[in-house]
C-alpha positions as CSV (number, residue, x, y, z in Angstrom):
1,X,0.0,0.0,0.0
2,X,1.2,3.5,-0.8
3,X,2.5,5.6,2.1
4,X,0.8,8.8,3.1
5,X,1.4,11.5,0.4
6,X,4.4,10.2,-1.4
7,X,6.7,13.0,-2.7
8,X,7.6,11.4,-6.0
9,X,5.9,14.2,-8.0
10,X,7.5,16.9,-5.8
11,X,10.9,15.3,-6.5
12,X,10.2,15.5,-10.2
13,X,9.2,19.1,-9.9
14,X,12.4,19.9,-8.0
15,X,14.6,18.2,-10.6
16,X,12.8,19.9,-13.5
17,X,13.1,23.2,-11.7
18,X,16.9,22.9,-12.3
19,X,16.3,22.0,-15.9
20,X,14.0,25.0,-16.4
21,X,16.5,27.4,-14.9
22,X,19.2,26.0,-17.1
23,X,17.3,26.2,-20.3
24,X,15.2,29.3,-19.7
25,X,14.7,31.3,-22.9
26,X,16.1,34.8,-23.3
27,X,13.5,37.4,-22.2
28,X,13.6,38.8,-25.7
29,X,12.9,35.5,-27.3
30,X,10.0,35.3,-29.7
31,X,7.1,33.6,-27.9
32,X,5.7,32.5,-31.2
33,X,8.8,30.7,-32.3
34,X,8.5,27.0,-33.3
35,X,8.6,25.1,-30.0
36,X,10.3,22.2,-31.8
37,X,13.5,24.4,-31.9
38,X,13.6,24.2,-28.1
39,X,12.0,20.9,-27.4
40,X,14.0,20.2,-24.2
41,X,12.9,23.6,-22.8
42,X,9.3,23.1,-23.7
43,X,9.3,19.6,-22.2
44,X,11.0,20.8,-19.0
45,X,8.5,23.6,-18.6
46,X,5.4,21.4,-19.1
47,X,6.7,18.6,-16.9
48,X,7.5,21.0,-14.1
49,X,4.1,22.5,-14.3
50,X,2.4,19.1,-14.3
51,X,4.5,17.8,-11.5
52,X,3.6,20.8,-9.2
53,X,0.0,20.6,-10.2
54,X,-0.1,16.9,-9.5
55,X,1.5,17.3,-6.1
56,X,-1.2,19.7,-5.1
57,X,-4.0,17.2,-6.0
58,X,-2.1,14.3,-4.4
59,X,-2.3,16.2,-1.2
60,X,-6.1,16.2,-1.4
61,X,-6.4,12.6,-2.6
62,X,-4.2,11.2,0.1
63,X,-5.8,13.4,2.8
64,X,-8.9,11.2,2.3
65,X,-7.1,8.6,4.3
66,X,-7.6,10.7,7.5
67,X,-11.4,10.5,7.0
68,X,-11.4,6.9,8.2
69,X,-9.4,4.3,10.1
70,X,-5.7,4.7,10.4
71,X,-3.4,2.0,9.0
72,X,0.0,1.1,10.3
73,X,1.1,1.0,6.6
74,X,0.2,4.7,6.3
75,X,1.3,6.1,9.7
76,X,4.9,5.3,10.7
77,X,5.6,4.1,14.3
78,X,7.5,7.3,15.1
79,X,4.6,9.6,14.2
80,X,2.0,10.5,16.8
81,X,-1.7,10.8,15.8
82,X,-4.1,13.0,17.8
83,X,-7.8,13.2,17.3
84,X,-9.6,16.0,19.1
85,X,-12.2,15.5,20.4
86,X,-11.8,11.8,20.2
87,X,-15.1,11.2,21.9
88,X,-18.0,11.5,21.4
89,X,-17.4,10.2,17.8
90,X,-20.1,12.5,16.4
91,X,-18.8,15.8,17.9
92,X,-17.5,18.2,15.4
93,X,-15.4,20.0,14.3
94,X,-12.8,17.4,14.7
95,X,-9.0,18.0,14.3
96,X,-6.7,15.1,13.3
97,X,-3.0,15.9,13.7
98,X,-0.3,13.6,12.4
99,X,3.0,14.8,14.0
100,X,6.3,13.5,12.6
101,X,8.4,15.6,15.1
102,X,10.8,18.5,14.5
103,X,14.2,16.7,14.1
104,X,13.5,14.8,10.8
105,X,14.5,11.5,12.5
106,X,11.1,9.8,11.8
107,X,11.9,7.2,9.2
108,X,9.1,5.5,7.2
109,X,9.2,2.0,5.8
110,X,10.5,3.4,2.5
111,X,13.6,4.7,4.3
112,X,12.5,8.4,3.9
113,X,12.8,10.8,6.9
114,X,9.9,13.1,7.6
115,X,9.3,16.0,10.0
116,X,6.5,18.4,10.7
117,X,2.7,18.1,10.9
118,X,-0.3,17.2,8.7
119,X,-3.4,18.8,10.3
120,X,-6.9,18.0,9.0
121,X,-10.0,19.7,10.4
122,X,-13.3,18.1,9.6
123,X,-16.5,20.1,10.0
124,X,-18.8,17.1,10.0
125,X,-18.9,13.4,9.2
126,X,-17.2,12.8,5.8
127,X,-19.6,12.7,2.9
128,X,-22.2,14.8,4.8
129,X,-23.7,17.4,2.6
130,X,-21.7,20.7,2.8
131,X,-19.1,19.0,5.1
132,X,-15.8,20.8,4.7
133,X,-12.3,19.6,5.3
134,X,-9.1,21.6,5.4
135,X,-5.7,19.8,5.4
136,X,-2.7,22.0,6.3
137,X,0.9,21.1,6.0
138,X,2.9,22.7,8.8
139,X,6.7,22.6,8.8
140,X,6.3,19.3,6.8
141,X,9.2,17.9,4.9
142,X,10.5,14.6,3.4
143,X,14.2,14.6,3.0
144,X,15.1,18.0,1.3
145,X,11.6,18.6,0.0
146,X,9.4,20.9,2.2
147,X,5.7,21.6,1.9
148,X,3.6,24.4,3.3
149,X,0.0,25.5,2.6
150,X,-3.5,24.0,2.7
151,X,-6.0,22.1,0.6
152,X,-9.7,23.0,1.3
153,X,-12.6,20.9,0.2
154,X,-16.4,21.0,0.5
155,X,-18.5,17.9,-0.2
156,X,-21.8,18.0,-2.1
157,X,-23.8,16.4,-4.9
158,X,-24.0,17.6,-8.5
159,X,-27.2,17.6,-10.7
160,X,-26.5,13.9,-11.5
161,X,-26.4,13.1,-7.8
162,X,-22.7,12.3,-8.1
163,X,-20.5,13.1,-5.1
164,X,-18.2,16.0,-5.7
165,X,-15.7,18.2,-3.9
166,X,-15.2,22.0,-4.5
167,X,-11.5,22.3,-4.0
168,X,-9.3,25.3,-3.2
169,X,-5.5,25.0,-2.9
170,X,-4.2,28.0,-0.9
171,X,-0.6,29.2,-0.6
172,X,0.9,25.9,-1.6
173,X,4.7,26.2,-1.4
174,X,7.1,23.5,-2.3
175,X,10.7,24.2,-1.1
176,X,13.5,22.4,-2.8
177,X,17.3,22.7,-3.2
178,X,16.6,24.4,-6.6
179,X,14.2,27.0,-5.1
180,X,10.6,27.4,-4.2
181,X,7.6,26.4,-6.3
182,X,4.2,28.1,-5.7
183,X,0.7,26.8,-6.6
184,X,-2.9,27.7,-6.1
185,X,-6.1,26.4,-7.7
186,X,-9.9,26.5,-7.8
187,X,-11.4,23.2,-9.1
188,X,-14.3,20.8,-8.8
189,X,-13.5,17.1,-8.3
190,X,-16.3,14.7,-9.1
191,X,-16.0,11.3,-7.4
192,X,-16.6,9.0,-10.4
193,X,-15.2,5.7,-9.1
194,X,-14.8,4.1,-5.6
195,X,-17.4,6.3,-3.8
196,X,-19.1,3.1,-2.5
197,X,-15.9,2.0,-0.7
198,X,-15.1,4.9,1.6
199,X,-12.4,3.0,3.6
200,X,-10.6,1.9,0.4
201,X,-9.3,5.1,-1.1
202,X,-7.0,3.3,-3.5
203,X,-9.9,2.4,-5.9
204,X,-11.0,6.1,-6.1
205,X,-11.0,8.2,-9.3
206,X,-11.9,11.8,-9.7
207,X,-12.9,13.9,-12.7
208,X,-11.5,17.5,-12.4
209,X,-12.4,20.8,-13.9
210,X,-11.2,24.3,-13.2
211,X,-8.1,26.6,-13.2
212,X,-4.7,26.9,-11.5
213,X,-1.8,29.3,-11.3
214,X,1.7,29.0,-10.0
215,X,5.4,29.9,-10.4
216,X,8.8,28.3,-10.6
217,X,12.2,29.2,-9.2
218,X,13.4,30.7,-12.5
219,X,10.7,33.4,-12.3
220,X,8.3,32.0,-14.9
221,X,4.7,32.0,-13.9
222,X,1.9,29.9,-15.4
223,X,-1.8,29.6,-15.6
224,X,-3.7,26.4,-16.5
225,X,-7.3,25.8,-17.7
226,X,-8.7,22.3,-17.9
227,X,-10.2,22.0,-21.4
228,X,-11.5,18.4,-21.2
229,X,-12.1,17.0,-17.6
230,X,-9.0,15.4,-16.2
231,X,-9.4,11.9,-14.8
232,X,-7.2,11.2,-11.8
233,X,-6.8,7.6,-10.5
234,X,-5.6,7.2,-6.9
235,X,-4.2,3.7,-7.6
236,X,-1.4,5.1,-9.8
237,X,-1.6,8.8,-8.5
238,X,-1.8,10.0,-12.1
239,X,-3.9,12.0,-14.5
240,X,-4.9,9.3,-17.0
241,X,-7.1,11.2,-19.5
242,X,-8.3,14.7,-20.3
243,X,-6.5,17.8,-21.5
244,X,-5.2,21.1,-20.1
245,X,-4.1,24.4,-21.6
246,X,-1.0,25.9,-20.0
247,X,0.0,29.5,-20.6
248,X,3.5,30.7,-19.4
249,X,4.3,34.3,-18.5
250,X,6.8,34.5,-21.3
251,X,4.1,34.3,-23.8
252,X,4.3,30.6,-24.7
253,X,1.4,28.2,-24.4
254,X,0.8,24.5,-25.0
255,X,-1.8,21.8,-24.5
256,X,-1.2,18.6,-22.5
257,X,-3.3,15.6,-23.3
258,X,-3.2,12.8,-20.8
259,X,-4.4,10.0,-23.0
260,X,-7.1,7.4,-23.0
261,X,-7.3,6.3,-19.3
262,X,-4.2,4.1,-18.9
263,X,-1.9,4.4,-15.9
264,X,1.2,4.8,-18.1
265,X,2.7,8.0,-16.8
266,X,2.6,9.6,-20.2
267,X,1.0,12.6,-22.0
268,X,1.2,14.4,-25.3
269,X,2.5,18.0,-25.4
270,X,1.4,20.1,-28.3
271,X,1.6,23.7,-29.6
272,X,0.0,24.4,-33.0
273,X,1.1,21.7,-35.5
274,X,4.0,20.6,-33.2
275,X,3.7,17.8,-30.7
276,X,5.9,15.5,-28.6
277,X,5.4,12.7,-26.0
278,X,6.1,13.2,-22.3
279,X,6.9,10.7,-19.6
280,X,6.6,11.6,-16.0
């Protein structure tokens, strides 16, 4: 079973942040130039944006674990878990705090060292109409990768009686050796698979719509708009279908198409008549 909020996408973002800084275009470069002439640059830009975007949604998807029973596979033995108030079970708001300590000497089964806190505040029983949940990362880090900020969600039903969350990512800051990545978003996640197994989050899938903005250590900012709803599968922690338009502050823009639903870690990047394949 996956461990609580793996940082593989953050590590990709950190690595690609260095690539972006190394191959950043001259500020006077023509934003309409053929992207094929700088394919490495375009790929690095798109992968870094997607990695940061994915890390933010991972934070929401994995926070669903705190809605139910805790598993020894998810919470390491050196972390402490506090639920307040613990009893009565139906008294809300309820705050769940996972504390990995301050010295980064809490090692998980994967051999990674963590520190800091993951704090989730539930306003009501999960899946109650209008129930809200805010997960905040406080001084949280895995190895050299730090995370601050919060993910807010409100539960409801859409016109088709499907469960959905209105999501807001606030002041999401990823600190890495190559610099800081920022991210914020306003989206709606419709729960399209696994909503009948609330204590088995690994079979969940969400359909996402909405927008996001962010920045990278090299100073480039970006804005994204989901054109075709993105399908996110928790089992592989990937976007597996749908498309997104990404616009960079230097004038370039491109579309990322995540494919036909397979958990293959790939997507197609395109701009005009030019396209290339990506692997995350």
